VEXVEXSE-965795 format. One line per field, with one value per residue (C-alpha): chain; y, z, x; residue in one letter. Coordinates in nm, 3 decimals, always signed. Layout:
N
unit <- A, ...
yy <- Y, ...
zz <- Z, ...
xx <- X, ...
code <- A, ...
END
This chain:
205
unit <- A, A, A, A, A, A, A, A, A, A, A, A, A, A, A, A, A, A, A, A, A, A, A, A, A, A, A, A, A, A, A, A, A, A, A, A, A, A, A, A, A, A, A, A, A, A, A, A, A, A, A, A, A, A, A, A, A, A, A, A, A, A, A, A, A, A, A, A, A, A, A, A, A, A, A, A, A, A, A, A, A, A, A, A, A, A, A, A, A, A, A, A, A, A, A, A, A, A, A, A, A, A, A, A, A, A, A, A, A, A, A, A, A, A, A, A, A, A, A, A, A, A, A, A, A, A, A, A, A, A, A, A, A, A, A, A, A, A, A, A, A, A, A, A, A, A, A, A, A, A, A, A, A, A, A, A, A, A, A, A, A, A, A, A, A, A, A, A, A, A, A, A, A, A, A, A, A, A, A, A, A, A, A, A, A, A, A, A, A, A, A, A, A, A, A, A, A, A, A, A, A, A, A, A, A
yy <- +6.078, +5.692, +5.536, +5.152, +5.020, +5.183, +5.131, +4.778, +4.790, +4.928, +4.679, +4.417, +4.595, +4.627, +4.240, +4.196, +4.380, +4.176, +3.857, +3.933, +4.041, +3.734, +3.546, +3.752, +3.720, +3.436, +3.375, +3.672, +3.545, +3.225, +3.316, +3.408, +3.049, +2.943, +3.126, +3.026, +2.662, +2.680, +2.891, +2.587, +2.318, +2.537, +2.527, +2.158, +2.077, +2.279, +2.112, +1.773, +1.842, +1.979, +1.633, +1.488, +1.669, +1.585, +1.262, +1.148, +1.347, +1.149, +0.835, +0.933, +1.032, +0.670, +0.477, +0.718, +0.701, +0.316, +0.293, +0.543, +0.406, +0.100, +0.279, +0.460, +0.086, -0.067, +0.157, +0.166, -0.240, -0.235, +0.061, -0.142, -0.458, -0.192, -0.112, -0.426, -0.519, -0.251, -0.289, -0.620, -0.555, -0.270, -0.521, -0.753, -0.524, -0.389, -0.734, -0.631, -0.976, -1.233, -1.499, -1.431, -1.754, -1.599, -1.281, -1.458, -1.672, -1.345, -1.172, -1.439, -1.397, -1.043, -1.125, -1.352, -1.123, -0.837, -1.120, -1.164, -0.794, -0.663, -0.448, -0.139, -0.096, +0.165, +0.049, -0.278, -0.154, -0.021, -0.334, -0.531, -0.267, -0.303, -0.674, -0.652, -0.433, -0.682, -0.950, -0.780, -0.749, -1.072, -1.172, -0.963, -1.090, -1.473, -1.358, -1.254, -1.553, -1.832, -1.677, -1.753, -1.469, -1.130, -0.955, -0.587, -0.481, -0.768, -0.641, -0.269, -0.370, -0.544, -0.222, -0.001, -0.273, -0.202, +0.180, +0.177, -0.009, +0.155, +0.465, +0.302, +0.184, +0.553, +0.673, +0.398, +0.531, +0.876, +0.733, +0.571, +0.903, +1.058, +0.814, +0.757, +1.182, +1.143, +1.465, +1.428, +1.644, +1.516, +1.685, +1.781, +1.436, +1.220, +1.130, +1.177, +1.351, +1.286, +1.332, +1.118, +1.252, +1.538, +1.383, +1.430, +1.075, +1.060, +0.813, +0.744, +0.545
zz <- +2.653, +2.511, +2.666, +2.817, +2.479, +2.304, +2.514, +2.461, +2.097, +2.082, +2.323, +2.058, +1.768, +1.928, +2.029, +1.634, +1.527, +1.786, +1.631, +1.263, +1.332, +1.479, +1.205, +0.956, +1.116, +1.354, +1.539, +1.370, +1.598, +1.353, +1.101, +1.235, +1.397, +1.054, +0.885, +1.141, +1.071, +0.717, +0.744, +0.963, +0.744, +0.422, +0.666, +0.752, +0.374, +0.283, +0.534, +0.430, +0.058, +0.166, +0.384, +0.079, -0.132, +0.103, +0.182, -0.179, -0.246, -0.018, -0.123, -0.506, -0.363, -0.150, -0.453, -0.677, -0.437, -0.402, -0.812, -0.860, -0.624, -0.820, -1.133, -0.948, -0.839, -1.148, -1.336, -1.088, -1.178, -1.525, -1.506, -1.391, -1.590, -1.903, -1.788, -1.739, -2.106, -2.274, -2.095, -2.188, -2.550, -2.549, -2.387, -2.653, -2.964, -2.780, -2.756, -2.346, -2.308, -2.148, -2.316, -2.560, -2.429, -2.088, -2.214, -2.390, -2.101, -1.894, -2.123, -2.113, -1.791, -1.793, -2.071, -1.833, -1.526, -1.740, -1.813, -1.470, -1.347, -1.241, -1.476, -1.317, -1.463, -1.804, -1.872, -2.045, -2.413, -2.311, -2.107, -2.464, -2.629, -2.393, -2.401, -2.784, -2.685, -2.475, -2.715, -2.973, -2.784, -2.725, -3.106, -3.137, -2.867, -3.044, -3.353, -3.205, -2.990, -3.245, -3.580, -3.684, -3.951, -3.882, -4.170, -4.049, -4.325, -4.138, -3.746, -3.853, -3.981, -3.624, -3.459, -3.657, -3.547, -3.199, -3.213, -3.354, -3.103, -2.800, -3.007, -2.986, -2.598, -2.530, -2.693, -2.535, -2.236, -2.250, -2.370, -2.038, -1.846, -2.026, -1.982, -1.618, -1.611, -1.425, -1.504, -1.724, -1.856, -2.152, -2.098, -2.361, -2.293, -2.367, -1.971, -1.856, -1.510, -1.369, -1.075, -0.851, -0.556, -0.553, -0.601, -0.870, -0.990, -1.355, -1.592, -1.817, -2.097
xx <- -6.008, -6.148, -6.406, -6.385, -6.563, -6.305, -6.006, -6.088, -6.135, -5.764, -5.603, -5.768, -5.635, -5.301, -5.300, -5.405, -5.084, -4.831, -4.981, -4.952, -4.595, -4.502, -4.666, -4.445, -4.135, -4.133, -3.851, -3.673, -3.307, -3.317, -3.150, -2.822, -2.764, -2.891, -2.572, -2.374, -2.442, -2.417, -2.065, -1.889, -2.028, -1.840, -1.503, -1.531, -1.611, -1.330, -1.068, -1.202, -1.104, -0.768, -0.692, -0.812, -0.547, -0.269, -0.329, -0.323, +0.005, +0.193, +0.045, +0.168, +0.513, +0.511, +0.424, +0.646, +0.945, +1.024, +0.967, +1.216, +1.462, +1.452, +1.553, +1.850, +2.001, +1.896, +2.111, +2.379, +2.437, +2.412, +2.648, +2.919, +2.835, +2.834, +3.173, +3.334, +3.186, +3.383, +3.676, +3.694, +3.651, +3.870, +4.152, +4.086, +4.100, +4.436, +4.597, +4.613, +4.343, +4.541, +4.349, +4.058, +3.883, +3.852, +3.745, +3.454, +3.337, +3.360, +3.148, +2.918, +2.869, +2.833, +2.507, +2.376, +2.407, +2.235, +1.917, +1.879, +1.902, +1.533, +1.421, +1.187, +0.851, +0.896, +1.251, +1.238, +1.277, +1.602, +1.690, +1.674, +1.842, +2.115, +2.140, +2.175, +2.480, +2.639, +2.520, +2.749, +3.021, +3.022, +2.989, +3.309, +3.507, +3.427, +3.539, +3.868, +3.890, +3.805, +3.936, +4.288, +4.309, +4.119, +3.986, +4.001, +3.723, +3.471, +3.569, +3.536, +3.179, +3.115, +3.219, +3.004, +2.707, +2.851, +2.821, +2.461, +2.325, +2.479, +2.302, +2.013, +2.039, +2.119, +1.777, +1.594, +1.713, +1.601, +1.275, +1.264, +1.347, +1.075, +0.761, +0.855, +0.905, +1.247, +1.421, +1.778, +2.022, +2.271, +2.604, +2.862, +3.067, +2.778, +2.705, +2.377, +2.276, +1.956, +1.751, +1.560, +1.384, +1.556, +1.907, +2.152, +2.292, +2.580, +2.513, +2.828, +2.908
code <- M, L, T, P, A, Q, Q, K, V, K, Q, E, L, E, E, L, K, A, N, A, S, Y, K, E, H, P, M, S, E, N, P, I, P, A, K, T, N, S, H, K, N, W, I, F, A, A, I, G, I, I, L, L, I, L, F, S, S, M, L, T, M, N, L, A, G, P, K, N, E, N, V, V, T, Y, L, K, K, E, Q, R, Y, Q, R, E, S, S, T, L, L, E, D, C, L, E, N, R, A, P, N, L, Q, G, A, K, V, K, Q, N, E, L, V, T, M, L, K, N, L, P, V, P, S, G, F, R, E, Y, S, Q, E, L, L, S, V, F, E, Q, R, L, F, I, I, T, Y, L, A, E, T, K, T, I, D, P, F, L, L, H, K, Y, L, I, E, L, D, V, K, Q, E, L, A, K, D, S, L, L, K, A, F, D, S, Q, K, I, K, Y, R, V, Q, E, N, G, A, I, E, Y, W, V, S, G, K, S, Y, L, Y, E, K
END
């Protein structure tokens, strides 16, 4: 049995041990909230990054959408002009045009309409190549309208030049599709199928 003095010493030693343990491990329950707060911060950061990515994707789609729709509008209009211009020249070559001078005037109007057509971004070079095609057709129609005796060899030369310019315009169109990252496929008959905003369109000669 311990004496009162020994009990007092023992009590003091126990208090010292208790104080030392408290200093070594102060507020032992704190690490759990700290870890919880760190975990919450990581979750909030991840959510923020995801929202930023979604917002950027939506912004990109909204900016690209109208641009690509402008491409569709442009190609539809110039394709209509193309058909009129090509048919006009064919009628003149096949003697189906009732009035060569009238055909010349109409072809000149088509050239002007093409020049005034708003060109979407990335298609400037193509528009210049296409304008060269229209001007070559106008040149041929003018030759037919104003020349009394047609030289078949000279006319053939002009038509070959037209074919070359048409091929250059087609190549330029494909390059424009590539530059604007517009998916396309050239069909066996020469027509070009292209996709904008998930929709398929057909560009024919």
